[in-house]
C-alpha positions as CSV (number, residue, x, y, z in Angstrom):
1,M,-8.3,16.9,9.5
2,L,-8.0,20.4,8.2
3,P,-5.5,21.5,5.5
4,F,-2.5,23.2,6.9
5,A,0.2,23.4,4.2
6,K,1.4,26.8,3.3
7,P,-0.6,28.0,0.2
8,S,2.5,29.0,-1.8
9,L,4.1,25.6,-1.5
10,P,3.9,23.3,-4.6
11,H,2.7,20.3,-2.7
12,T,-0.5,21.7,-1.2
13,R,-3.1,18.9,-0.6
14,T,-6.0,18.1,1.7
15,T,-5.8,15.1,3.9
16,V,-9.0,13.4,5.1
17,A,-8.4,10.8,7.8
18,N,-5.8,8.4,6.2
19,R,-6.8,9.1,2.6
20,V,-5.0,11.6,0.5
21,I,-6.6,13.7,-2.3
22,S,-3.7,15.2,-4.3
23,T,-4.1,18.3,-6.4
24,N,-1.4,17.0,-8.7
25,N,-2.5,13.4,-9.1
26,D,-5.8,11.8,-9.8
27,H,-5.0,8.2,-8.9
28,A,-5.1,8.9,-5.1
29,E,-8.8,9.3,-5.4
30,T,-9.2,5.8,-6.9
31,T,-6.8,3.9,-4.6
32,P,-8.1,0.2,-4.4
33,E,-10.3,-0.5,-1.5
34,G,-8.2,-1.8,1.4
35,F,-5.1,0.3,0.6
36,E,-6.5,3.7,1.5
37,H,-4.3,3.8,4.6
38,I,-1.1,3.8,2.5
39,L,-0.3,7.5,1.8
40,H,1.1,8.0,-1.7
41,S,0.9,10.0,-4.9
42,S,3.9,8.6,-6.8
43,N,3.5,6.4,-9.9
44,C,5.8,3.7,-8.6
45,M,3.8,3.3,-5.4
46,N,0.5,3.3,-7.3
47,Q,1.7,0.5,-9.5
48,V,2.8,-1.6,-6.6
49,I,-0.5,-1.0,-4.7
50,R,-2.5,-2.1,-7.8
51,Q,-0.3,-5.2,-8.1
52,A,-1.0,-6.1,-4.5
53,A,-4.7,-5.4,-4.9
54,R,-4.9,-7.9,-7.8
55,A,-3.0,-10.5,-5.8
56,S,-5.5,-10.1,-2.9
57,K,-8.3,-11.6,-5.0
58,T,-6.7,-15.1,-5.3
59,P,-5.5,-17.7,-2.8
60,S,-2.0,-17.4,-4.1
61,T,1.0,-17.0,-1.8
62,V,2.5,-13.5,-1.8
63,L,6.1,-12.6,-1.0
64,L,6.8,-9.0,-0.1
65,F,10.3,-7.6,-0.7
66,G,11.4,-4.3,0.8
67,E,13.9,-2.5,2.9
68,S,13.2,-2.1,6.6
69,G,10.6,0.7,7.2
70,T,9.0,0.6,3.7
71,G,5.6,-0.6,5.1
72,K,5.5,-4.3,4.4
73,E,2.9,-5.0,7.1
74,L,0.7,-2.2,5.8
75,F,0.7,-3.9,2.4
76,A,-0.1,-7.3,4.1
77,K,-3.1,-5.7,5.9
78,G,-4.1,-4.1,2.6
79,I,-4.1,-7.4,0.8
80,H,-6.2,-8.9,3.6
81,K,-8.8,-6.0,3.5
82,S,-8.9,-5.9,-0.3
83,G,-9.6,-9.6,-0.8
84,P,-12.4,-12.1,-0.2
85,R,-11.0,-13.0,3.3
86,A,-11.5,-9.5,4.6
87,D,-14.0,-10.6,7.3
88,K,-11.8,-13.5,8.4
89,P,-8.8,-13.4,10.7
90,F,-5.5,-11.6,10.0
91,I,-2.8,-13.2,12.0
92,A,0.7,-11.7,12.0
93,M,3.9,-13.4,13.2
94,N,7.5,-12.2,13.3
95,C,9.6,-15.2,12.5
96,G,12.7,-13.6,14.1
97,A,11.0,-13.1,17.4
98,F,11.0,-16.7,18.6
99,S,13.6,-19.2,19.4
100,E,14.1,-22.4,17.3
101,E,12.3,-24.4,20.0
102,L,9.3,-22.1,20.3
103,I,8.6,-21.3,16.7
104,Q,7.1,-24.7,15.9
105,S,4.6,-24.5,18.7
106,E,3.7,-20.9,17.7
107,L,3.1,-21.9,14.1
108,F,1.4,-25.3,14.5
109,G,0.2,-25.4,18.1
110,Y,0.5,-28.3,20.5
111,R,-1.6,-30.9,22.4
112,G,-2.0,-30.7,26.2
113,G,1.0,-31.9,28.1
114,S,3.1,-32.6,25.0
115,F,6.2,-31.1,26.4
116,T,7.5,-29.7,29.7
117,G,5.7,-26.4,30.5
118,A,3.0,-27.0,28.0
119,S,-0.6,-26.1,29.0
120,T,-2.7,-29.1,29.9
121,K,-5.4,-27.8,27.6
122,G,-3.1,-27.4,24.6
123,R,-3.0,-24.4,22.3
124,E,-3.8,-23.5,18.7
125,G,-1.0,-22.3,16.5
126,K,-1.0,-19.3,14.2
127,F,-2.1,-21.5,11.3
128,Q,-5.2,-22.7,13.1
129,K,-6.0,-19.2,14.3
130,A,-5.7,-17.8,10.7
131,D,-8.0,-20.6,9.2
132,K,-10.1,-19.1,6.4
133,G,-8.1,-15.9,6.7
134,V,-4.6,-14.5,6.2
135,L,-1.3,-15.4,7.9
136,F,1.4,-12.8,7.6
137,L,4.9,-14.2,8.2
138,D,7.2,-11.2,8.7
139,E,11.0,-11.6,8.5
140,I,10.7,-15.0,6.9
141,S,14.4,-15.1,6.3
142,E,15.0,-15.4,10.1
143,M,13.1,-18.7,10.3
144,P,15.5,-21.5,11.4
145,L,16.4,-24.0,8.7
146,S,15.1,-26.9,10.8
147,Q,11.6,-25.3,10.8
148,Q,11.6,-24.3,7.2
149,V,11.0,-27.9,6.0
150,K,8.0,-28.1,8.4
151,L,6.6,-24.9,7.0
152,L,7.1,-26.2,3.4
153,R,5.2,-29.4,4.3
154,V,2.2,-27.4,5.6
155,L,2.1,-25.2,2.5
156,E,2.1,-28.2,0.3
157,E,-0.3,-30.3,2.2
158,R,-2.6,-27.5,3.6
159,A,-2.7,-29.3,6.9
160,V,-0.9,-29.0,10.2
161,V,0.1,-31.5,12.9
162,P,0.3,-30.0,16.3
163,I,3.3,-30.9,18.5
164,G,2.3,-34.2,20.3
165,G,-0.4,-34.9,17.7
166,T,-0.6,-37.5,15.0
167,T,-3.6,-36.4,12.9
168,P,-3.2,-33.6,10.3
169,K,-5.7,-30.8,10.7
170,P,-6.7,-29.1,7.4
171,V,-6.2,-25.4,7.2
172,D,-7.3,-22.9,4.6
173,V,-4.9,-20.0,4.9
174,K,-3.6,-17.3,2.4
175,I,0.1,-16.8,3.2
176,I,1.8,-13.5,2.9
177,A,5.5,-13.6,3.7
178,A,7.9,-10.6,3.9
179,T,11.6,-10.0,4.0
180,N,14.1,-7.2,3.9
181,K,16.9,-9.5,2.6
182,D,17.7,-11.0,-0.8
183,L,16.3,-14.5,-0.3
184,M,18.0,-15.8,-3.4
185,Q,21.4,-14.8,-1.9
186,Q,20.3,-16.5,1.4
187,V,19.6,-19.6,-0.7
188,K,23.0,-19.5,-2.3
189,K,24.6,-19.2,1.2
190,G,22.6,-22.2,2.4
191,L,20.6,-20.1,4.9
192,F,17.2,-20.6,3.2
193,R,15.7,-23.5,1.5
194,E,15.4,-23.1,-2.3
195,D,12.2,-25.2,-2.5
196,L,10.6,-23.0,0.2
197,F,11.7,-19.8,-1.6
198,Y,9.9,-20.9,-4.8
199,R,6.9,-22.0,-2.8
200,L,6.6,-18.6,-1.2
201,N,7.5,-16.5,-4.2
202,V,4.4,-17.2,-6.2
203,V,3.5,-13.5,-6.4
204,G,6.6,-11.5,-5.6
205,I,6.0,-7.8,-4.9
206,S,8.8,-5.3,-4.4
207,I,7.9,-2.3,-2.3
208,P,9.8,0.9,-3.3
209,S,12.1,2.5,-0.9
210,L,11.2,6.1,0.2
211,R,14.0,7.6,-1.8
212,E,12.4,6.2,-5.0
213,R,9.0,7.7,-4.2
214,G,9.7,11.4,-5.1
215,N,7.2,13.8,-3.7
216,D,5.7,11.1,-1.4
217,I,8.4,12.2,1.0
218,I,6.8,15.6,1.4
219,Q,3.3,14.2,1.4
220,L,4.2,11.8,4.3
221,A,6.1,14.5,6.2
222,E,3.1,16.9,6.0
223,Y,0.6,14.2,7.1
224,H,2.7,13.1,10.1
225,L,3.5,16.7,11.0
226,E,-0.2,17.6,11.1
227,R,-1.1,14.4,13.0
228,M,1.6,14.9,15.7
229,C,0.9,18.6,16.2
230,E,-2.8,17.8,16.8
231,D,-1.9,15.0,19.2
232,F,0.6,17.2,21.1
233,G,-1.7,20.2,21.1
234,I,0.8,22.3,19.1
235,N,-0.3,25.1,16.7
236,C,1.4,24.5,13.4
237,K,0.8,25.9,9.9
238,G,3.2,23.6,8.1
239,M,6.8,23.5,7.0
240,T,9.0,25.9,5.2
241,D,10.4,25.5,1.7
242,D,13.9,25.0,3.2
243,A,12.7,22.3,5.5
244,Q,11.1,20.5,2.5
245,Q,14.3,20.8,0.5
246,T,16.3,19.3,3.3
247,L,13.9,16.3,3.5
248,I,14.2,15.8,-0.3
249,L,18.0,15.8,-0.3
250,H,18.2,13.0,2.3
251,D,18.3,9.4,1.0
252,W,16.3,7.9,3.9
253,P,18.0,4.5,4.6
254,G,15.4,4.0,7.3
255,N,12.5,4.8,5.0
256,V,9.2,5.9,6.3
257,R,10.0,4.9,9.9
258,E,13.0,7.2,9.8
259,L,11.0,10.0,8.3
260,V,8.4,9.8,11.1
261,N,11.1,9.9,13.7
262,C,12.7,12.9,12.1
263,I,9.3,14.8,12.0
264,E,8.7,14.0,15.7
265,F,12.2,15.3,16.6
266,A,11.4,18.5,14.7
267,V,8.0,18.9,16.3
268,N,9.7,18.7,19.7
269,N,12.1,21.5,18.6
270,M,9.6,23.9,17.1
271,S,9.5,27.4,18.6
272,G,6.9,28.9,16.3
273,V,4.0,27.9,14.0
274,W,6.2,26.7,11.2
275,L,8.5,23.7,11.1
276,E,11.8,25.2,9.9
277,K,15.0,23.6,8.6
278,R,16.8,24.3,11.8
279,H,14.3,22.2,13.7
280,L,15.3,19.0,11.9
281,P,17.8,16.5,13.3
282,P,21.5,17.7,12.9
283,Y,22.5,14.7,10.7
284,L,19.8,15.7,8.1
285,L,21.2,19.2,8.0
286,E,24.7,18.0,7.4
287,K,23.5,15.7,4.6
288,A,21.6,18.6,3.0
289,K,24.6,20.8,3.2
290,S,26.8,18.4,1.3
291,G,24.0,17.7,-1.2
292,K,23.5,21.4,-1.9
293,A,27.2,21.8,-2.4
294,I,27.3,19.1,-5.0
295,I,24.2,20.5,-6.8
296,G,25.6,24.0,-6.6
297,A,28.9,22.9,-8.2
298,A,27.1,21.1,-10.9
299,Q,25.0,24.2,-11.7
300,K,28.0,26.5,-11.8
301,T,29.8,24.3,-14.3
302,G,26.8,24.2,-16.6
303,F,25.7,20.6,-15.9
304,Q,21.9,20.5,-15.8
305,L,21.7,17.1,-14.3
306,K,18.0,16.8,-14.0
307,Q,17.4,18.0,-17.6
308,M,20.0,15.5,-18.9
309,E,18.3,12.6,-17.0
310,A,14.8,13.6,-18.2
311,D,16.0,13.8,-21.8
312,T,17.7,10.4,-21.6
313,I,14.5,8.8,-20.2
314,R,12.4,10.4,-22.9
315,Q,14.8,9.2,-25.6
316,A,14.8,5.6,-24.2
317,L,11.0,5.6,-24.0
318,D,10.6,6.8,-27.6
319,Y,13.1,4.2,-28.8
320,H,11.3,1.4,-27.0
321,K,7.8,2.8,-27.9
322,G,6.8,3.4,-24.3
323,N,7.6,-0.2,-23.1
324,I,8.4,0.3,-19.4
325,S,10.3,-3.0,-18.9
326,K,12.5,-2.5,-22.0
327,T,13.2,1.1,-21.1
328,A,14.1,0.3,-17.5
329,K,16.4,-2.5,-18.7
330,A,18.1,-0.2,-21.3
331,L,18.7,2.5,-18.6
332,G,20.0,-0.1,-16.1
333,I,17.4,0.6,-13.4
334,G,14.4,-1.2,-12.0
335,R,10.8,-0.6,-13.1
336,N,9.9,1.0,-9.7
337,T,12.9,3.4,-10.0
338,L,11.8,4.3,-13.6
339,Y,8.3,5.0,-12.4
340,A,9.7,7.3,-9.7
341,K,11.8,9.2,-12.2
342,L,8.8,9.5,-14.6
343,D,6.9,11.0,-11.7
344,R,9.7,13.3,-10.6
345,H,10.3,14.7,-14.1
346,H,6.5,14.8,-14.9
347,I,6.9,12.6,-18.0
348,L,3.6,11.2,-19.2
349,L,3.4,7.8,-20.9
């Protein structure tokens, strides 16, 4: 794809297929193999990708935490492509998409004629199909309690017994589970088995929300704007500064999925070669208006909020001698949030 961002904008970059080469960040050129399809330039996302890449090299179970729309399946596919099972199957299953009665047969398969409506030939389950490869269990928190104990047994014994069968069949599968809920809270409420939680949470990876990713918001918006305009046959040179500012001021509760929808809305509203602020969804404009009012009031009364935040972070880093974990704890924020703020304020470690 050709570059299209307005030269005067601070986020100019060239996109090549799904890979991003950023003029402001060198790590995008050295993204671990298998994760090139995840667009990013923020430090927090870079750290999480490298953690996932390390976890891809072992057979250990991975549990992905993240809000809806943060790209958990993209990470699961990246772990598959980056690891030694890359040439073996990647099988995905949404645990919330099946009834309690069907989920067992979907996971473990069944022998012919084992229940009413069953195929006479029987059928392999997801575990058998993923043998020697990766099984991605999305929305694991939605799995019925009655089936959680069966999943736990398979994870411990590395063998499945199809419905209607008696002989365990060994399976060699790397499990990646994902959830947008706090599983420990689900455990406390009696909605999720504690033993299964610890069995799945061997390598826990928390995927940052879009609002934590700083300039990734503009990077993603530019990429999808260019992609859609090419697909729709629309001549587009990029987006204006005002449009970018509006996107930055939004908190993106729907994350990347919401951002993509907003860009598609704007593309359908475009009347010229630039995506302007007025083309964006009305609710974004209202949010930006209130955000600007707050920022304007703060500036008028002499509060330089960004500078104060940057100074506080620098002081905490100096006090803890650059230790990210101790600094984040002292500031009362998570490591990923701290990395996002370091990126936003251009603070080098």
